[in-house]
N, C-alpha and C positions, 0 to 999 in steps of 0.2 A: 936352425931349421927351415928345413925346406919350405918353399912357398905354396899356397894354397893351391889345389891345381883350377886353371879357370876351365870354366864351361858354358859354352854360350847358350845351351836354354837356363841358367840360372840369371842371365844377364836380361833376355827376353820375357821373364819373367817378370824382371822388377819392371820392362817397360809394360807389360800385358796390365800388371796391380795397379800402373798410374795412370793408364789409359781406361779403365774401370772407376776410376775416381770423378773422371771428367763427367758432367751434366752435358747432355745434348744443347745445345746451344739453338736450334733448331726447332719452329714451331711442329706441334705433330698434323702430321697432315697425311694422306694417304699416298702422296708423294716423295716421301720421304723413305727410298728405296735403298736407300743403304748405310749400316752399323756405325758410329765414328770407329769402332776397335779396325773394323773390316779396311776404311779410309788410311787411320794412320801406320796400321800396318802393313798395307799396300806400300804407301810412301815410303816407309823405313825399309822393305823390304827392296824396291829402286836404289836406293842409295848402298844399302847394305850390298848387294851385287853389282853395285856402279855398271849399270849400261842403261841408256835414256829409254831403249825399245823393250825394256824388260817387261812390263807389263803386257806390252800386247802378245809379246813371247810367250807368257804366261797365259795367255786368254788362247792362244794359238792353239799350245799344247793340251789344254783343258778340253778343248773343241777335239782332238785328235787321237787323244788316249784317255779322255776320263780324270784326267788328273794334273796338278799344276807345283811346282816348286813353294809357290805363294800359300798354295793353301798345307800342302806337309810341312813341311818350315815354320812357317808362321799363323798356324792355324786359320786363313782368312779364308770365308767362305763365300764370298761375291765378289769378286775385282772392280772397284768404279774404275772407269775411265780416267785420267790424267784431270778433267776438269771437274769433273765429280769432285774427287780428293782435294783440289786447290776449294772451291767451292765449300768443302764443308772442314778445311783445315785451316783457312784464312775466320774464322768464328771463334778458333781456339787460339786462348795466348801460350804462347810457347813456354812463358811461365809454368804451365802446369805439367810440364816433363822435367824443369830442373830438380825433382827427387830423383829422377833414374840415376844423371848424371852423379850424385850426390852417392846415392848408394851403389853406384859403380866403384866410386872414386873410395869412399870408406873401404871396398871389400879391398883391393888391389890394395889399401896403404895396410890395413890389418894383414893382408896377405903376403906384405914385403914383396911383393912386384914393382913397387916404383923405387926403393933401396937403389937398383944400379944406375938411374936417373938422376937422384942427389947428386947436387954438385953446387958449391961453395958455402957449405954452412948447411946442409941439408933443405935447400933450394932447387925442387922441381926443375930440370930441362925439359919442356915439352915443344914438339910444333905444330904451331898454327900454322894455319891454310889462310889468314889475312881476315877473314871477313868478322866480325865484331872482335877485332882483336883487342879495342880498349876496354870494352864493358869485359871481356873475360877475366884479363890482369888484373883488371878492377875487385872482381870477384875471387880470385884463388888467390890474390897474394895476401 
């Protein structure tokens, strides 16, 4: 049986669905300029593209050509600055996105993408960057 095809847009849909379920913890105000989904997707795009100045580059691209990758790829309407992203995301529990990990893991498992990483009796061989190591190991095992 061939593994299912991996499609980025499907994984992005998982993330967007989880973000839509998050209630905005901020008080209603005229000063609430950015939507939570724009802040979360902008933050994700920064990690996805692995660039420290990615958001600033996107703002410059927007002013030069009227379009940017954050808008085209991630559907972000307006890119918040780094501090605005931090202010918004600090109010949101990371556990609200754990369903995204679970859905992607289930998709990879069902699609036979993880089989080649199984060692020592179906244990998964994975690489961790060291952050949150103990909590990740407890949740996976």
